[in-house]
C-alpha positions, -999 to +999 in steps of 0.1 A: -600-318-254-627-336-274-636-324-308-672-313-299-657-291-272-634-275-297-663-268-321-684-251-295-655-232-281-648-217-315-684-208-319-682-191-285-654-169-295-672-159-327-702-146-308-687-136-275-693-099-282-730-106-281-728-114-244-707-083-234-738-062-228-752-084-201-757-068-167-730-076-141-725-066-105-689-054-102-688-063-065-703-098-065-700-128-089-730-151-085-724-188-092-753-213-094-744-250-091-768-276-105-780-297-076-798-292-043-793-268-014-778-297+006-749-299-019-733-267-004-714-285+023-677-291+029-679-318+055-677-355+047-658-372+019-685-377-008-689-341-018-712-329-045-696-306-071-708-275-051-692-289-020-659-298-038-656-262-051-664-247-018-640-270+000-611-261-024-619-224-019-618-225+019-593-253+027-562-255+006-543-287+003-505-290-001-511-283-038-541-271-058-554-271-094-556-237-112-582-226-137-568-247-165-563-278-144-525-275-137-510-283-103-498-252-085-484-245-050-509-240-021-499-247+015-467-262+002-446-234-014-424-259-032-415-295-034-390-320-049-394-354-063-365-379-058-350-395-089-367-428-084-401-412-082-408-428-048-405-397-026-422-363-027-408-338-002-429-307+005-419-275+022-449-257+038-452-220+035-447-199+066-484-194+076-509-199+105-541-217+110-573-197+116-568-200+154-534-184+151-514-216+156-484-219+132-488-244+104-461-271+110-453-304+095-467-321+126-501-305+127-503-306+089-496-343+091-524-348+116-548-332+091-536-353+063-539-385+083-575-375+093-584-370+056-569-404+047-588-421+075-621-405+064-615-415+028-612-452+035-640-471+017-642-446-011-627-448-046-604-419-037-593-439-007-584-468-030-564-443-052-545-432-021-533-467-013-503-458-035-489-441-004-467-463+018-457-437+045-460-400+054-434-384+076-433-350+094-397-339+091-381-309+107-400-276+109-422-273+079-412-303+058-434-333+050-423-364+030-446-388+012-432-422+003-449-442-025-451-479-031-442-473-068-437-442-090-468-423-098-463-393-122-498-380-114-494-381-076-495-343-073-528-341-091-541-369-068-534-349-037-547-317-052-583-331-049-606-309-028-613-337-003-576-335+007-578-299+017-562-294+051-582-283+081-576-277+118-607-279+141-628-282+110-616-249+096-593-247+065-568-222+054-583-202+026-577-187+002-613-176+009-635-175+039-672-186+037-702-171+054-736-188+051-767-167+044-798-190+043-792-213+013-764-191-001-727-191+007-708-158+005-671-162-002-646-134+005-609-134-002-585-135+027-559-107+032-526-113+013-506-121+045-531-149+053-526-163+018-488-165+022-481-132+005-466-099+017-489-072+030-505-050+004-524-018+006-559-015-009-558-052-019-596-054-015-599-033-047-586-062-067-613-087-057-651-093-057-671-115-034-685-147-048-720-158-039-728-195-045-761-214-044-773-247-056-805-252-076-822-278-099-810-275-135-839-256-150-840-231-121-803-225-124-806-219-162-836-196-156-816-175-130-788-172-156-812-162-184-828-136-160-794-121-152-796-133-116-766-156-120-733-149-137-722-185-140-738-220-139-716-249-130-717-287-129-740-293-159-739-328-173-754-346-203-788-354-187-794-317-179-779-303-211-813-297-226-819-268-203-790-249-219-795-235-253-771-252-277-779-232-308-756-205-323-771-176-304-762-192-270-727-204-278-711-172-264-720-184-229-722-222-231-688-237-223-679-274-224-650-292-208-632-319-227-631-341-196-618-376-189-640-400-169-666-427-172-700-426-189-717-459-193-739-485-177-730-508-148-747-541-139-757-543-103-764-581-102-760-613-121-795-626-118-816-642-145-806-628-179-775-613-164-762-646-150-739-653-179-710-630-190-717-636-227-753-624-222-741-593-204-718-588-234-747-591-257-763-561-240-731-542-246-729-553-282-764-542-289-760-505-281-755-483-311-731-458-296-729-438-329-765-428-327-772-430-289-765-393-282-775-377-315-806-361-300-783-341-277-767-323-307-731-329-295-712-328-328-679-347-326-686-366-294-667-399-296-681-431-283-659-460-270-661-496-261-631-494-237-629-485-201-597-465-203-598-439-231-573-442-259-564-405-257-554-407-220-520-388-218-488-409-214-507-441-220-480-466-230-504-494-239-532-482-262-555-512-272-580-510-301-617-508-297-636-541-291-655-561-318-636-544-347-639-576-367-676-572-369-699-545-383-725-531-359-752-550-377-733-582-372-728-574-335-765-567-330-774-599-348-750-619-326-764-602-295-800-611-306-790-647-312-777-650-277-809-635-262-831-658-283-811-688-271-815-678-235-852-673-239-855-708-254-840-722-222-860-700-199-895-700-213-911-689-180-889-658-175-891-626-195-860-611-211-865-579-191-841-555-174-846-523-153-825-492-156-821-464-129-817-429-142-817-396-123-846-372-126-831-349-152-845-333-185-823-355-207-830-388-189-861-394-210-841-388-242-814-413-232-839-438-219-859-437-252-827-444-272-817-473-250-852-488-251-850-490-289-815-506-288-825-532-262-857-539-281-837-546-313-820-576-295-851-588-278-848-573-243-876-552-227-860-523-208-880-507-181-872-476-160-868-482-123-889-462-099-872-439-075-857-460-047-862-492-066-832-515-070-824-517-107-804-542-128-785-514-145-773-480-132-758-451-150-722-443-144-713-406-150-682-396-131-651-374-137-615-388-135-594-373-107-561-379-125-548-392-159-539-427-151-554-461-159-555-469-122-582-443-116-605-459-142-599-494-129-603-484-092-638-472-099-648-509-101-628-522-071-648-549-054-643-533-020-665-504-030-695-527-035-711-507-063-721-536-085-705-564-105-667-564-103-636-585-110-614-597-081-588-608-108-587-572-121-583-559-086-554-583-079-536-571-110-540-535-101-526-543-066-496-560-082-491-530-104-487-507-074-457-526-063-442-534-097-405-531-101-406-508-132-430-487-153-431-512-181-443-539-158-468-515-142-482-506-176-485-542-187-503-553-154-528-524-157-535-533-194-542-569-183-564-556-155-585-537-180-589-568-201-600-588-171-625-562-162-639-561-197-641-599-198-662-598-166-688-577-185-695-557-153-697-524-172-708-511-206-685-483-217-703-457-239-680-426-240-666-397-222-688-377-197-702-344-208-697-313-185-709-278-193-711-244-178-728-211-186-705-181-182-716-144-186-694-118-202-675-099-175-666-131-155-629-136-155-609-166-141-628-194-158-612-218-183-622-252-197-601-280-184-599-318-184-611-323-149-644-303-147-632-284-116-633-247-118-616-230-088-636-201-074-607-180-062-595-169-097-631-158-105-630-134-076-604-112-094-617-080-110-609-077-147-578-056-154 
């Protein structure tokens, strides 16, 4: 967890009593996601945060993530991992699909294979290339064979997009009913959740009503007492949430892993040469870039893979440590001046695409100043216009270098990339031992950095608003907050 999250979490505890008097419907928990009404969808493979949360609530996978981000049983009641780490064997719980058909290894495998086919061409699909084979064994047993050991494999297959469905319908633990632009989630009976029959079980649960709104509208609903939680806040919409001491009882921040930075979409003109792209990266003052957002303790980085990633055997130092920032900026300016001297008829000008969010103007203003200091005019691209630079703000799915590197895989066609880095990642998948894998992935990061395809800035920011009386919510490293635990009534 990053230090600014710890600071705000402590403040939240100190003033949490201030939020206890807020009105709360004991029968319904109302959750607003920041986005659009189209985000409340569970079909497809590129789901918005609202769709991810809804999919995980209505279509369990073999395993799931709990409120604190740990892997827990779901459709698989237990599993074993072979000593070599190459085989994961799951035993499905004794349960039925919505149409009454028994869940077997055969029909579960069909759903898994359908998910894998749909995910081809996505970054998650690239992650899943670690799988060499999936077998339906006797009865309710499924085996996954991997190309090489992956300690984070369970977390990978716990992702919402891998929820199992039959005929488009998942297996709980909740069922969804649409009401205009709102989804109402109700908990399934215990026997449909793989548990024994219980009397009066409904008394233990509330319904959950979810809807998706623009950031300011979601915050206004919360302020008016018409929403009990607001999810999927990020840095660029943080200004709509009060960050002062009176609000810290409800503002919750996740110390997440992921990517927050700028990616080059082309190598035209000024961006034709890697040293010039590096000059842009060198000229950004990461220590002051986000000061206007009042995020005390947020740590910038010049690396793609964060140094604090768990179980990271190769932890390289930050880049350009042999230079002060003033020296870096002077070197960046020198390179731009040299380019302009050779390209007198071309402006040293770049365009940046940012979403329409309250914090975009703040971030853009800071970047304009940094770019100007090295002699580059930065303009903001109009909506729909192809820009030279795009913002990357995405959450990691699992704690492994491979996730970070796969985001820049050339097959995804998202911008500049490094075929050499992709080849090293591919070699790492079939490496003979963990030490070789770690070394190959470290080399892949260096290749990707050398290509200057991406400017790392720091970790993403994710925030939520939580009203007193809502149980089942906890900060975690993945920014996913399962809805089922939030349906439980407080004891």
